[in-house]
Backbone bond lengths (Angstrom), bond angles and torsions (degrees), N, CA, C in turn:
res aa  C-N    CA-C-N  psi(-1)  N-CA   C-N-CA  omega(-1)  CA-C   N-CA-C  phi
1 M - - - 1.443 - - 1.527 107.83 -
2 K 1.322 116.23 136.52 1.460 122.49 -178.33 1.525 110.78 -93.49
3 N 1.308 115.81 146.53 1.457 122.00 171.46 1.522 108.35 -92.25
4 I 1.326 116.51 142.29 1.459 120.99 177.42 1.525 109.09 -131.20
5 T 1.311 116.03 162.85 1.456 121.76 176.89 1.518 108.05 -115.39
6 L 1.328 116.73 130.95 1.464 122.09 179.10 1.516 109.80 -120.17
7 S 1.315 116.00 148.07 1.462 121.21 171.38 1.518 107.18 -105.32
8 I 1.335 116.33 119.91 1.464 121.84 -176.91 1.519 107.88 -131.92
9 E 1.310 116.39 136.22 1.462 121.17 177.26 1.528 109.19 -56.50
10 D 1.327 116.42 144.67 1.463 121.27 -176.80 1.525 113.16 -56.46
11 D 1.336 116.95 -43.31 1.469 119.54 -178.09 1.530 111.73 -68.12
12 V 1.331 116.41 -34.44 1.466 120.34 177.98 1.524 109.94 -70.19
13 L 1.315 116.83 -41.51 1.455 121.22 177.64 1.526 111.04 -61.65
14 K 1.316 116.20 -45.04 1.468 120.63 178.93 1.528 110.60 -60.87
15 A 1.326 116.46 -46.29 1.468 120.48 179.57 1.530 111.12 -64.28
16 G 1.325 116.56 -39.42 1.466 120.46 178.64 1.511 112.41 -64.66
17 R 1.329 116.27 -42.56 1.467 119.85 177.93 1.526 111.34 -64.86
18 E 1.321 116.38 -39.29 1.464 120.33 178.53 1.529 110.18 -65.54
19 Y 1.330 116.31 -43.77 1.465 120.66 178.42 1.535 110.00 -59.61
20 A 1.322 116.05 -47.02 1.476 120.52 -179.99 1.524 110.62 -61.19
21 R 1.314 116.66 -44.82 1.469 120.64 179.58 1.524 110.82 -60.84
22 N 1.330 117.29 -42.63 1.471 121.65 179.81 1.532 112.16 -65.83
23 H 1.333 116.63 -22.45 1.459 121.09 -179.77 1.534 112.04 -106.37
24 N 1.336 115.33 14.50 1.472 121.93 175.76 1.524 113.65 55.08
25 I 1.329 116.27 40.69 1.450 121.45 174.38 1.526 107.90 -133.17
26 S 1.310 116.41 164.07 1.462 119.53 176.76 1.529 108.87 -82.04
27 F 1.309 114.81 159.77 1.464 119.56 176.60 1.527 109.71 -62.21
28 N 1.316 117.12 -36.48 1.455 122.01 178.00 1.535 111.29 -59.89
29 V 1.319 116.36 -45.02 1.473 120.75 178.59 1.525 109.89 -64.39
30 L 1.327 117.19 -40.61 1.466 121.12 178.51 1.523 111.01 -58.76
31 V 1.323 116.62 -49.09 1.468 120.85 -179.17 1.525 110.37 -63.86
32 R 1.329 116.94 -43.37 1.466 120.78 179.44 1.528 110.92 -60.06
33 R 1.326 117.07 -45.02 1.475 120.39 -179.94 1.524 111.54 -64.49
34 L 1.318 116.85 -41.40 1.467 120.05 179.56 1.526 111.39 -63.05
35 I 1.323 116.37 -41.22 1.464 119.57 178.19 1.525 110.27 -66.36
36 E 1.328 117.27 -43.99 1.469 120.44 178.89 1.523 111.00 -60.09
37 Q 1.330 117.59 -44.45 1.461 121.29 -179.48 1.520 111.65 -64.24
38 T 1.314 116.17 -28.25 1.456 120.40 -177.32 1.524 112.49 -83.39
39 V 1.320 118.01 -38.60 1.461 119.83 -170.86 1.522 115.17 -109.46
40 V 1.320 119.32 -16.73 1.466 121.50 -179.67 1.528 108.22 -101.90
41 P 1.339 116.95 113.84 1.466 118.92 -178.41 1.530 111.73 -63.85
42 K 1.314 114.72 139.81 1.465 119.94 177.52 1.518 109.63 -77.83
43 K 1.321 115.53 150.96 1.457 120.42 175.54 1.524 108.01 -63.76
44 G 1.306 116.83 127.58 1.451 120.88 -179.80 1.522 113.76 86.97
45 Q 1.331 117.09 -2.19 1.461 120.33 -179.71 1.521 111.12 -62.87
46 W 1.330 117.34 -29.39 1.457 121.08 -179.03 1.530 110.93 -58.52
47 L 1.323 116.91 -34.45 1.460 120.18 -179.06 1.524 110.49 -68.39
48 E 1.329 116.92 -45.31 1.462 120.39 176.82 1.518 110.88 -61.70
49 D 1.325 116.99 -40.87 1.464 121.12 178.57 1.526 111.05 -63.21
50 T 1.330 116.72 -39.72 1.461 121.48 179.46 1.522 110.86 -63.50
51 F 1.336 117.11 -46.93 1.460 120.13 178.91 1.523 111.50 -65.07
52 S 1.312 117.17 -36.03 1.460 121.32 177.21 1.526 110.53 -62.22
53 L 1.332 116.34 -44.12 1.465 119.93 177.37 1.525 111.39 -64.47
54 M 1.331 117.05 -39.88 1.461 120.88 179.08 1.529 110.82 -62.90
55 D 1.331 116.56 -38.33 1.461 120.51 179.72 1.523 111.91 -65.56
56 K 1.322 117.27 -26.28 1.462 121.50 -178.35 1.528 113.08 -84.06
57 L 1.329 117.42 -11.98 1.461 120.65 -178.69 1.522 111.28 -65.84
58 T 1.305 115.58 147.33 1.468 120.63 178.86 1.522 110.25 -117.60
59 V 1.314 116.61 40.13 1.459 122.47 -179.15 1.516 109.02 -94.54
60 S 1.305 115.71 134.06 1.461 120.06 177.95 1.522 109.11 -106.43
61 T 1.319 115.72 131.08 1.465 120.67 177.02 1.530 110.49 -120.15
62 T 1.306 115.82 24.51 1.465 121.16 -175.20 1.527 112.59 -56.73
63 N 1.321 118.06 -47.68 1.465 121.32 -176.21 1.523 112.66 -100.92
64 Q 1.306 117.09 12.68 1.462 121.17 -177.89 1.528 110.33 -89.32
65 K 1.329 115.95 134.10 1.459 121.29 176.12 1.523 107.67 -125.40
66 W 1.336 115.50 134.96 1.453 120.67 179.58 1.517 110.48 -119.22
67 S 1.324 115.10 148.30 1.461 119.50 173.84 1.520 107.76 -85.13
68 R 1.308 116.49 166.32 1.465 121.56 179.15 1.536 110.17 -59.92
69 D 1.327 116.50 -41.78 1.477 120.36 179.18 1.510 111.24 -60.99
70 E 1.316 117.77 -40.72 1.465 120.72 179.92 1.539 111.25 -66.29
71 L 1.316 117.05 -36.65 1.457 120.40 -179.88 1.525 113.16 -67.08
72 Y 1.347 116.04 -32.69 1.460 119.34 -176.78 1.525 113.37 -96.68
73 R 1.322 116.91 -2.08 1.466 120.54 179.23 1.536 108.78 -73.98
74 V 1.309 115.12 133.93 1.470 120.07 -179.60 1.498 110.37 -103.39
């Protein structure tokens, strides 16, 4: 495991240490977990991402009709 140096505003550092203390973890563990949650994809996250993208689509299929062959065509 590598050591790194971070520059953090004093008030943010104080709040982070307090948060970690209230959750019975070290500030180091808190930072490590936050970085992992941000950069390491969760198993199955692709499915949530796919549905999120689908929800953002602005395609209307109100008057569209498909045949069975069209639905199963890849």
